[in-house]
Steps between C-alpha positions, in 0.01 A plus 500: 500500500327555167715507187413864429612595852830318442544675166423837660766444767757411232392802293538745787839365603638486144416843358549852632176696552551708185506181289183337631132564564326526834259222595189684383650577158624143466154362575358723223759374251421137585152558357643592157480221241834599345688462830625163623683405814637151541658354811834328460509187708763257614428187698143618560606840639458842346851631441423790267273633231490649155251774415445592138268677259385328183480800267409491128855487360709410805502343841629740763660349810418755767646309794704185555611418851650204679525473879849603605589156642397331172692722259781359291332161462364547147140588590506838326669350194236229480215753529640725227575206267144374540363846423720556194414152370130589518514861377712613203560861612573587862596834655613593850641797687840507671693757696781678321833314541624737770541243777645149518152361575348675195785370281443145627128527426567624145752220445246246629244609241759528222602140569135407439492674160384849594650812345560828682354802322668832576204726418386740771222346708329608819283270706202715598447521875269251662384767748394862458765753606782249444772536242530284189781244506764509223528146365592318179296253300629156410337314213485138392592357250663805338597860557243749374538811290370839615161462330444158663619638834249784479219253422597289802526805725156615384347159582660499846403858580142472378412151627725422798562845648190679365689818409546711188827451309560875495515509880833313496 
């Protein structure tokens, strides 16, 4: 099985449909120079991936996923530490802390030096006729003020999601 096929299987099993692209959209994004997807490997096997955008002022981690049977072994921590060692400013989206799983995910990133920003943020839908997803942004290495948040949101909306800020 090709590495991209393995990554696609992990992607589909790790994210709900409203938080991921379809195959055609993902293939289009792979052609963008700002977008990077890197397999995470252990003992020669693909066990996850990290997908990120290298934007002018930040790196945006769009997706990080580890196969369910490989979670809790430090692979996600290693991937994030490598990314934050290479890039000085990193941003990612998380679900609001309304469930135990969302709280664990936020705590995971906080342990790695990320800060939860409480400003209102909507992830634009990946598909037409779908609803936006209310999320929060986490930033590394520091919490951002409202002006910085708005700059980040503008970069994400215009480059990653290809939507107008005013729409959300």
